[in-house]
Structures are given as C-alpha cells and as structure tokens.
N, C-alpha and C positions, 0 to 999 in steps of 0.2 A: 406547503408551498402554494402560493396563490396563482390563479390563472394568469395574472399580469406577469409574474416572475417567469412562468413557463415560456412565455413569448419573448422574453428579453434575451439578449446575447449573453454569452458566458461571462465576459469581463464585467458587464453591468450587474449581473447577479452576484458575482464575487464581491463587488463593492457595496451593493445595496440590499441583498436578500436578508431579511430579518434584522436589518441594521438602520432602522429609521432614527432620525435625531431624537435625543432624549427629550421626552415631553416636559420634564420638569425644568430643564436648563437650556434646552436647544443644542446641547453638545452633539457635534456631528459624529464623533467616534463613540461607539457604545461604551458606557461606563464599566469600570472594573469593580465588581461587587465583592470586596474582600470581607465577607461575613460568614459566620457559621450558622447563625440563627436569626429569626425574624420576629418582630413584635406582633402579637395576635390581638385583634380587637375583640376581646372576649374569648372564652375557650372554644377553639375550633374556628374562630373568625379570622381566616387567613387572607392576607392581602395578595391577590394575584396567585394564590395557591402555594405560596412559599412558607415553609416552616423550618426546614433544616437543609443545609447546603449539600449534604450527601444525596438527598432526595431531589432537590432542584436548586439551581442557582441562576439568576438572570443572565450572567455572562455566559455560562455554559449553554443555556437555552438558546441564546443568540447564535453561538457557534453551531449548535445542532441544527437550527433552522437553515443556516447558510450551507452546511454540508449537504442537507437533503436537497436544497435547491440546485447545487452544483452537480450532484449525481442524478438529479431528476427522480428522486425517490419520495416515498411518503413520509419517512421519518429518519432522522439522524440521531445517533447516540455517541457521546464522546467519553473516552476512557483514559485511564492513567498511562496506558501504553498500548501499542499494537497487540502485544500478547495478552494483555488484560481484556481487550476487545475480543480476541479469538477465544479465550477461555470462557468468557461469558456466553458467547454464541454457542460454542460446542456443548457446554453444560446446560444450556437452555433447550436445545433441539435434540440432544442425544440422551440415552439412558444406558445403564449397563447391559451389555449384549449387543449394542448397536455397532455399526461399522462406518468408517470414513474412508472414502476413496480419494487419494490425493495424488497430485502430479509427481512423477518420478524424479523431479528436480526441485522439489519444494524448498522453501527457506528453512535453514537448519533449526531456527528457533521454533517454527511451526512443527517440524518433525519431532523435535525434542518434547514439546508440549503434548503432542498426541501419543508418542511412543513411550515416554518415560513418566508422564504425569497422569494422563487419562487412561492409558492401557492398564495399569494396576487397578484402576477404578472400574474396568470392564469394557472399555471402548477398544475395539480392534481397528486395524487400518490395513489398507492395501495400496502400495505405490503402483502407478500405471502410467504408461506413456499417453498423455492426453491428446496427442496427435493421431493415435490409433483408436478411432471411434469404435471399432469392433471390440477391442480390448476393454474400452470403457464400458460398453454395453454389457459385456460379460461380467465385469467387476461390480456393476450396480445391480445386477439381476437378483441377488439374494434379498429377501424381504427386510432383512435387518439393516440394509444400507440406508443411512439417513442423509449423508452429505457427500457431494462431489466437491472437492477443494481444488481450486484452480488459481495459479498465479500466472498472469500474462501481462507483459513479458515476465518470465520467471527469473528468480534470483539464485545463482548468478549466471546461468547458462543462456539467458535471453531467448528462451523458446517462447513462441507465441501460439496460443490455443484459440481455436474457433469458438467463441463464446456462444453464438447462436446455435451451432451444431451440438455443443455440449449441453446446452439448456434443453434441447429437444430430447437427447438421450436420457438425461437425468429425469426430466418430468415424465417421460414415458414409464418410468419405474417408481414414480411418486417420491423422487429424491430431490432435495434442495441443491441448487448450484450456488456455491459461494465463490466469489472472485476477489482475490487480493489485487487491488488496483493501485498499489503503492508506487510501482515503477512508472506507470503511465500518468497517474493523476487524472481527475475528472476533466481536466482541460483537453487531454489527448484521447480519452476513452471513457465511455459511460456504459458499463456492463448491464445495468438494469434495463436500459433501452434495447438491449440485445437478448434479453430473456433471463438474465441472472436473477436470483432471489435476494441475495445479500451481497453487498460490497464491503470489503474490509480495507482499512487503511492504517498504516503507521503514520500518524500525522507528524511524527518526528521528522519525516523525510521531506518530500516536496511540498506538502501542505504547510508545514512549519517553515521549511526552506532556509533557515539561518543557523542551524546547528545549535539552537539555544533552548529547545523545549522538547520534552518527551511526551508523547501522547498517542492515542489510537482512536479509531472510529468505526462504527458500523452504520450503513445506510441500507434500508430495506424498501422493497416495493410494496409489501403487504401490510396493511394497518394492524391486523390481528397479530402477526409475528412481531411487529414493532411494539405492541403492548406487552407481549410476553418478555421481550428483551428488556424493555424499560423496567419491568418488575424486577428482573434479575439484576439489572444494572444497580438498582437501589439496594436490593437484598444482599448482593455480593460486595458492593461498595467500592469497586476499583474505578471510581469516577475521575474525570479530569478536574483538576482544581481551577478556580476562577482565573488566576494569573496565567496558567498554562493555556486555558481557553482563550484568553484575551490575546496572547502572543500568536496563536494560530489564526485567530480572526484577523489580526493585523496583517499576517503574511498572505492570507487568501486574496487580499486585494491586489497583490502583484503576481499571483500565480501564473496568469496567462503570459505576461511579458517575460517572466523568468523562464517558463517552459519553452518559449520560442527561442531564447538564447541558449538554454541547455541543449536543445535539439540541434540547433545550427552548429554549435561547437562540437558536439559528439559526432554528428555526421561527417564533418570535416576531418576530425581525428581518425574516425574509422576508415575513411578512404585512404588517408596517409599511411596508417598502420598496415593496410593490405599490401602495400608495396615494399614494406621493410623486410630485409632478408632475415632478421632475427625472429620474425613473427610467423608462426605456423598457421594460425587461424585467427580471424576476427569475428566475434559474435555480436552482431548488431542488426536488429530487424530492418533498419533503413537501407541496408546493402542489398542489391538485387541478388547477390549470391546466397543470402540467408534462406534457409529451407522454408521458413514461414513468411517470407517477405510479402507474398500476395495477400495472405490473410491479414497481416499487420496493416498493409495499405488499405484494405477494405474496412477494417473496424477501428482504426486509429486515425486521428487527424495529424499526427506527427509521430516521430519514433523515439523521442525522449533523450535523456542525458546519460543513460547507463550503457556501458559496453564492457565486454570482457575480451581478453586476448590470450592465446596459448603460445608459449615460447618454445622455439625449436630446441633450445638448450635444456628443456626440462625444468624440474623443480628448482634447481640451483639458479638457473637463469631468471626464473620468476621471482625468487627471493632477492636477487641482486637488483632487479628492476625496482622492486618495492623500496629498497634501501637507498637508491641513488637519485630518485626524483626529489625536487625541491619545492616546486609550486604544487605538485600533487602530494598532499600530505598523507603520510602513512597513518591511517586511522580507520576504525570501523564506522559504520553508519553510511549514509548517503543522502543525496538530495539537497544539500546545502548550496549556497552561492559559491563556496570555495570548492576546488577540485580535491578529491580524495583518491587514494590508491590502497588496495589491500589484497592479501593472499587468502582467499576463502577457505582453502583446504586446511590452513592452520589457524584461521581467525574466525570469521563469522559462521562458517559451516563445519567447524571442528566436531560439533556434536553428531554430525552425520557420518563420521569416519567409520569404515567397516560395515556400513549399511548400504542398501541399494541406492541411496541418495548421495553417496560419497562424491565429492567434487574432485576433478582432476588436479593433481598436484602442480601441473605446469600452467595453471590458469591464474590470471591476474584480473581483478575487477577494477574498473575505473568509474568513479562518479564524476562526470565532467561538469565543472562549474561554469560560471558566467564571466570568467576573466577574458582578456583578449586572447583569441585562439592562437595567434602567432606565438605568444609567450608559452602557451601550453605545449604547442608542437616543439618548440625549442627545448623545453624541459624533457620531453619524452625522447627527443633525438639524442641529447647528451647522456641520458640514463641508459639508452639502448646501445650506445656506441661501444 
C-alpha cells in the first residue's frame, strides 16, 4: 500500500487502490486474466514474476492489493473461501500441541474446523467469553497458546469485543490476535489499526455483496507473517480463482455506499422489533440497550446490517417466522444486497449443537439488505402477526 493510498478516503481506496488503468489498453477496469500459465522468455525468464496461476495471477494480485489498502495492512491474500483462509492461517502459525483461544460464540464453521479437523491433528482449543478480560488472560497464559480468535460483531449473537484490549492481553503472552471482520467489513471497522495481527474475511459476504461469489481473505500487519502465509497459500493451493477475484474487486467499489444502506435499514428494523410483543430480545450493537454498545460505538463507524432476535414463543415461533417471510429469503449466508433470514440453531450453527458454543433455539438471524426499509418492515410485520 503506497503512502498516497494511506492518506486517501475509504471509498477512494476502494475504487482505485491497486487498480490503475491497464497500461496496454487503457482499460479502466482491471482485466480478468483467465489463464493458468504464462509464456517465459527463456527458462526462468518470467514476465512480472508470473509462471502459474496457483502461485500468482494478476487479477488476484489486484484484489489482494485492494484488500490490504482497505484494512490498512501490509499484505492481503485471497482464498477460495473464508474457511480456506482460516485453515491456511491456523496451519501456518500452529503446530501439534498448540492451543487456540476462541470466542464462546464463534461461527459454527470456525468451531467445526478447529474442533473436528485440527484437533485430531493435535491443536487444542478453549472457548472463552471475550468480554471477560480476566478469563482471556487466564486462557492465554499457557505457553502453548498461539492464537486468540475473535469475531466482532460475532455470528450470530452480535457480541462486540474490545479489539485494543484483547490485543494488549494477547501480546503480553506472545499470542497472535486474529479478528474475523466479516460482519463489520473494513468500511465500518479496521482491526489492524486497533492492534490485531491478522484480519479474516469471508469475501462471500459484504465484500462480495451480491451472493454470487465464494471467497475468503487474510490481511496482516507484519510483513514477515505475510511472507509465511503467502508461502502456505501457494503450497496448500486453496487460492481464489481469477473470476472470483474479479467479482469481489467489482463489488469493493460500492462497499461503502452499500454498508451505509445496510446499516440504516438494520438500525430501523432493530428499533421496530424492540417494540413488537412477539419479540423477547433484539441483538444489535447499534441499540443503546446492547451490552457492548459503547465499545461498538468507539471502534466502529457504523453498526452494520446483521441483527438477531429471540422469539417469546420459543423455537416453534422462530421456525414459523423463518417460513412466513417473503422478502426475507430463507437461506444461509449473509451480506448480499437482498435480505435473508435463517435459524442458526438448525442451519449455519448446527455443527455447534451440544457444545459450549450452541446457539439458542429461539434465535433468528437477519441479514438486512438494501431494499426499501418500509417493505422489509411490512414483511416482518405480516410474518410475526
């Protein structure tokens, strides 16, 4: 990331960082390089360092430069999915016998990766309430702890963690702080500037933003760690393809304006749900009633498009709500321009059932899109009636 880009505003960087017009044709949009291999000018005579598209591809490189600029990191790396990014990170920084401390409400897929894939390989884990800094300090004390894994806001309970405070605790024990920034996006929150070592994204979500691409990303603050991750990205091979990279690049250009609309719609809906007699609780960090509202207001520039609600009628009421909405489509994933609804206990977080990370059965998660908010409110009203 150049010094010029650091001084530019977010939306300017989203549109221009690493995306100069093509020198050969003047094309304003970065070209899509659909190629697996590259002509060499003699053995080892590489043009621009390109030899094989698992190792490097110009379209993916452009995306990686843009991601680093948006998160204000030293290096970005793009992967085939968010879990591919997480797996590469954990197998780069951990060895058999190491421990991962993760939030007690982590994403079910992350928990499944650590508990069922990496644990047989020798990686242990400990869930902890990341709002309890004393408990975090105790959890990271063993010398084998390599990573504190934080989602903020978390999926699907919308808890918010104090990134700067967690960084201080982690670093005092020589532990890396990893922050999953998927729910907030770099438009609303930049963890590296608050002391985090690594940022993780499912680019499938807000960065892609149109429910048409699967991808993941890592952005790091430290160049040496970036080099190690880049080696493993190539050696393990779960890279983002050029077309997927191009789709995410396209979407980054509108991330700011989309997040403004997502946040405005979700805030309005959260306030409306608070007054509904069928709703027992609304989990949204933009509400003053949220237990971490002050932390969210301090480290985020907006509160995002994700919210969860708990139904007074229990699991059956939650399932009925999911079945009766029409504009809110019953589907997994999140962060697209369209509104989605899901039941985490039986869907995205089913893998956490029976564990300390189990999600309440009366909880419904909303990914609030950018439709007209009055139409979304009317849909929820008829479904809750």
